[in-house]
N, C-alpha and C positions, 0 to 999 in steps of 0.2 A: 701725568698731567691729568690735573682737572677737565672733566668734561666740559666743552665749548657750547652754548646755544647754537641751534641750526642758523641762524642769524649770522653769526660769527664765523662760523665756518665757511658759510657761502662767501664773505667779503674775505677772508684769509684766504680762499681757494683763487678767487678772481686776481687778488694781487701777488699769489704764487705763480698764477699761470702768466702774468704780466712778465715777471720774473725769470721764469724758465718756462718755455714752450713746450718743451717735449714730455708728453703725459709720463714716460717712464721716468725721468728726470725729476718731474714732479712728484710721482709717487715716492720714489725714492730719499727725498728730501721731506716729504710731509710725514713719515712711516713713525717717525718718533712722537708726532705730536696728536695725529688721528690714526684708526685702525683703518687696514684696507679698505673694509668694509665701507667705513666712512668716507672714505678718500673718493670711492667709487660713486657712493650715493649722491655726494656732494657734486661732482663733474655731470653725472646724469641729471640732477636737477637744473643745476645751471645751463646744460643744453637745453633742457625740455622748457626753462624759462627762456630761452633764446639770449642770453647773457654771456654764454661763450659757444664758439663752434669749434666743430673738428676739422682739421684741414689735412686731408692725408691719413695714414695709419696711425702716426703717434704726435700729430702735432695740434696742440690746442689755442685758441685765440680768443680773446675776449671781444665781442660782439660791441664795440661801442657805436659801431655806424646804427644797430637798432636799438639798444638799450641805453645810451648816453654816455658819459664818464664814468668812471669806476666810483663806488660810493665811497664816502669820506673814512679812512682808514682809523679806527678807536685805537687810543694809547697802550690798550694794555694786548692789542694783537701786534702792535709794531715791533716788539721785542721778539715776538715768534717769527715773523717775518724777515727780521735781521739776523737771527738764528739759523734759516735754512739755509 
């Protein structure tokens, strides 16, 4: 798969977290699209930006109370998200 820009990775990750809140399931589903390092870096970036929060050991949640609604999903990311 071609490399995605960082902003696309962040948006894709937020929608994937919305679909799968388990961090382990999320990593398993995304491993065909992003490398393990990219997945972890994207999660860490979203947590640092307070767009995502960690609840417990394995649960991630979009922090919509802090950052508002999820950004609009670009068309080229819809097919990736549907394939997860």
